[in-house]
C-alpha positions, -999 to 999 in steps of 0.1 A, spaced: 651 74 -335 651 103 -311 618 108 -292 602 141 -283 571 145 -262 550 176 -266 526 186 -238 496 203 -254 483 205 -289 480 242 -295 495 260 -325 529 262 -309 530 225 -301 517 215 -335 541 238 -353 571 222 -334 558 187 -340 555 192 -377 590 205 -381 606 179 -358 588 150 -374 597 161 -409 634 160 -398 633 124 -386 624 129 -349 596 108 -335 571 131 -319 542 123 -296 516 150 -287 497 146 -254 466 167 -253 444 168 -222 412 178 -240 392 160 -266 404 183 -294 436 200 -304 440 238 -305 447 250 -270 429 283 -265 418 282 -302 386 261 -303 354 258 -323 319 260 -307 289 250 -328 253 251 -317 219 258 -333 235 262 -367 259 288 -356 297 283 -356 320 304 -333 357 305 -330 368 306 -293 401 323 -289 421 343 -315 402 356 -345 424 384 -358 449 366 -380 479 385 -395 515 376 -407 503 349 -430 539 341 -439 545 327 -405 519 299 -411 532 293 -446 566 286 -431 552 256 -412 541 240 -444 571 250 -464 594 235 -438 582 200 -449 578 209 -486 540 214 -486 519 243 -498 496 259 -472 469 265 -498 465 227 -503 454 225 -466 437 257 -456 424 289 -473 431 324 -461 412 354 -474 419 391 -468 394 410 -447 384 446 -455 380 468 -436 406 455 -412 387 467 -382 357 490 -377 363 513 -348 332 530 -333 333 558 -307 308 570 -282 301 602 -301 292 584 -333 325 588 -352 338 557 -369 372 548 -384 375 518 -406 411 506 -406 425 502 -441 460 500 -457 450 531 -478 468 560 -461 448 587 -477 415 571 -465 429 568 -430 439 604 -430 405 615 -442 387 595 -415 409 608 -387 405 644 -401 367 641 -395 374 645 -358 410 658 -356 427 674 -386 458 678 -365 460 641 -358 454 633 -394 486 652 -404 506 631 -380 494 597 -392 521 593 -418 550 602 -394 535 578 -369 533 550 -394 569 555 -403 579 551 -367 556 521 -364 574 505 -394 608 511 -378 596 494 -346 584 464 -365 615 460 -386 637 461 -355 615 437 -337 613 412 -366 651 414 -373 663 410 -337 635 396 -316 610 376 -336 632 354 -357 656 341 -331 657 325 -297 672 343 -267 685 313 -248 716 326 -230 728 359 -216 753 359 -245 723 359 -269 706 387 -249 738 408 -247 744 406 -285 755 441 -297 729 442 -325 702 432 -301 712 458 -275 712 485 -302 678 474 -315 665 473 -279 676 509 -273 661 521 -306 626 508 -298 622 530 -268 620 502 -242 612 525 -213 585 546 -231 550 533 -230 526 528 -259 505 557 -248 535 581 -244 547 574 -279 513 579 -293 511 613 -276 542 623 -295 520 623 -325 483 625 -315 461 644 -291 425 633 -297 411 606 -274 398 587 -304 431 584 -321 449 575 -288 423 548 -280 422 531 -314 460 528 -317 465 522 -280 443 492 -282 471 472 -298 486 467 -264 457 444 -256 469 421 -284 495 410 -259 472 412 -229 486 445 -215 477 481 -209 486 508 -234 494 530 -203 521 505 -191 532 483 -220 564 494 -239 562 515 -270 574 487 -293 539 474 -295 530 504 -316 545 483 -344 511 467 -348 497 497 -366 522 492 -395 520 454 -392 483 451 -398 482 478 -425 512 463 -444 506 426 -438 468 427 -437 443 408 -416 429 375 -428 400 353 -423 402 315 -427 375 298 -448 355 276 -425 366 295 -394 399 301 -377 398 266 -362 404 253 -397 441 263 -391 443 238 -362 427 211 -384 452 219 -412 482 215 -388 467 183 -374 462 168 -409 498 176 -418 512 163 -385 494 130 -390 506 127 -426 542 130 -413 537 104 -386 532 125 -355 514 104 -328 486 123 -312 469 112 -279 437 131 -269 422 131 -234 457 124 -221 465 148 -193 500 151 -182 502 150 -144 539 152 -138 572 159 -155 599 135 -143 634 149 -136 666 130 -125 699 148 -119 685 179 -135 677 160 -167 643 153 -181 634 116 -182 598 117 -193 562 126 -184 535 107 -165 498 107 -173 469 89 -156 474 60 -181 512 55 -185 547 69 -183 562 83 -215 600 83 -219 616 110 -240 649 126 -250 633 160 -250 600 175 -238 583 205 -252 557 222 -230 531 238 -253 509 244 -222 511 277 -202 547 277 -189 538 292 -156 512 265 -150 537 238 -161 563 251 -136 537 254 -108 518 222 -112 538 196 -131 574 200 -118 585 194 -82 597 227 -67 631 213 -58 637 207 -95 630 243 -106 651 267 -84 648 295 -109 610 293 -106 602 287 -70 566 292 -59 575 325 -43 588 339 -76 558 327 -95 536 346 -71 553 379 -81 547 375 -119 518 397 -131 495 378 -154 480 394 -185 444 404 -188 418 379 -195 384 381 -213 347 378 -207 331 363 -238 295 362 -250 285 340 -279 253 352 -294 234 334 -322 209 359 -337 184 352 -366 190 387 -381 218 409 -395 230 441 -379 240 462 -410 263 484 -389 287 455 -381 317 444 -402 338 413 -396 359 429 -368 344 457 -347 355 476 -317 331 499 -297 351 522 -275 339 537 -242 341 574 -235 369 569 -209 392 542 -223 419 546 -196 395 538 -168 391 503 -183 427 495 -176 426 510 -141 397 487 -134 414 456 -147 450 460 -136 447 482 -105 413 473 -90 413 437 -104 376 441 -113 355 439 -145 353 473 -162 320 490 -159 323 507 -193 344 483 -214 355 485 -249 335 457 -267 351 437 -295 327 419 -318 338 393 -343 311 386 -368 327 361 -391 294 354 -408 298 389 -424 326 374 -446 313 338 -447 275 335 -441 278 297 -438 294 303 -403 262 319 -392 241 291 -406 232 310 -438 221 346 -449 201 367 -425 218 353 -394 246 365 -372 272 346 -351 285 373 -327 316 366 -306 316 395 -281 346 401 -259 352 425 -230 387 426 -215 387 413 -179 410 409 -150 429 376 -144 415 352 -118 421 359 -81 408 343 -50 386 373 -42 363 369 -73 331 350 -73 327 341 -109 294 323 -104 279 356 -93 298 377 -118 289 355 -147 252 362 -146 254 399 -137 281 408 -162 265 388 -190 234 411 -187 257 441 -183 274 434 -216 240 430 -234 229 463 -220 261 479 -234 254 462 -268 220 479 -268 236 512 -261 259 506 -291 229 502 -314 220 465 -311 188 476 -296 168 443 -297 197 419 -289 178 407 -258 146 399 -277 160 383 -308 189 362 -295 181 325 -300 214 310 -288 237 323 -260 268 310 -242 293 326 -219 330 320 -212 345 336 -181 382 339 -172 377 310 -147 363 289 -175 394 297 -196 417 287 -167 399 254 -161 396 245 -197 431 254 -210 452 256 -179 458 293 -185 478 308 -156 451 327 -135 429 326 -166 452 350 -184 450 349 -222 487 357 -228 504 342 -197 522 371 -181 515 407 -190 539 429 -209 534 458 -185 571 460 -177 604 461 -195 614 426 -183 581 408 -189 578 424 -224 613 418 -237 626 388 -218 597 364 -214 601 329 -200 631 312 -216 622 287 -243 649 264 -228 646 256 -191 676 269 -171 670 242 -145 661 211 -164 681 198 -194 658 187 -222 628 208 -212 616 234 -237 587 258 -239 566 271 -268 535 293 -269 523 327 -258 540 326 -224 575 322 -238 595 340 -265 586 356 -289 552 362 -272 514 360 -277 492 359 -307 488 332 -333 518 341 -355 542 344 -325 530 312 -310 535 294 -343 569 310 -347 579 298 -312 573 262 -322 594 265 -354 623 282 -335 623 256 -307 621 227 -331 651 240 -350 671 244 -318 663 208 -308 673 195 -342 707 212 -339 712 195 -305 702 161 -317 723 161 -349 
């Protein structure tokens, strides 16, 4: 039986493991932490349950494919439920827009502050739909392993049609003028760790995608998806080793031979790195074995943004909060100047609050309680930052901002509090410079041609996850695992 080692038990690694094992390949997952999930983790304390990592779940069909690939039904393992409103957007002047698939309701809400922008919502949505359809057809459902793949006529045509050299913000300005409209749709660029003022216009597809495909919650919290994948993987016979950190990938004559941990050497026909590809190249592979990714080149790659997270357990309910909430600053553009140009924490950040207890009170420990996951976008980790100092000061700064947004007594009533900085994310998950999405998509090349899923330098080495194709976000990471597994199966059979 052919053997495949998977480094890292995130959604990409689990997705690949499930498909490979179901096709007769013996898979072993080596996970350095005590639990699977990668950046998606669960934190429980004082009766509150928080999901660390992704919380906005869309494209449910991508997860269903994992179960269907081995003749299982997803609903037998995990329960998804639709969230409404999709997101509640709150602006500094008091205006709110609750995202909904209902076009008339969206137009009415936008018209409250900009009748002109409201008239342009449908035309914008049509362009957003076109962007998504081109992306799904030519980018999301196939690997781009060779230059022949990338030079495919249909792909080139699709690439040109999605305005690759126009930014998210420039395309938005084709339709909209009001700062509120530009901010709430521009924010989609942060879904892939980038700036709406630099990322390519294709990411405007998210407006159609969320409206058409919906946003979902997962009963028991988002981490239940990891547990469902783990259950299925074990049923199929995948071997999972926790607390097993890979220290080195062994290469001989440009061919993978196996991986080494503190405990033993694992031989393998193929190795899939589900960990951050940039970290894998930098720390697990000798430089002489990766001429396409020398240290000098790695130093030129711009990481994506990171995040500064507060977890707040509060024995009360804030009626103004929905499940997903975004509080926008008066000057949204300044946030991205702070993060990407100044490499500093934004002084007036947009605050995202996930209150999953709104949909499922048990996650807050019962009615009348709130489990608030509060995220501010943050710069990636550099040597100049002192996160011990920044942690304390920015923690208080974010709570001050929450009070300004209407959570007036948050300091007095909070009974549980925890913080996660970009440095914490780097140390816990191996994220490259603490970046959530690996490299940013603030350029044409980094957006459309991410790290190849198949190593150019080392035969038998593959990559899945947010740093490789097709990109970041739970559906894309899951899809990468499925695509790579299928490619390996073709090679082995």
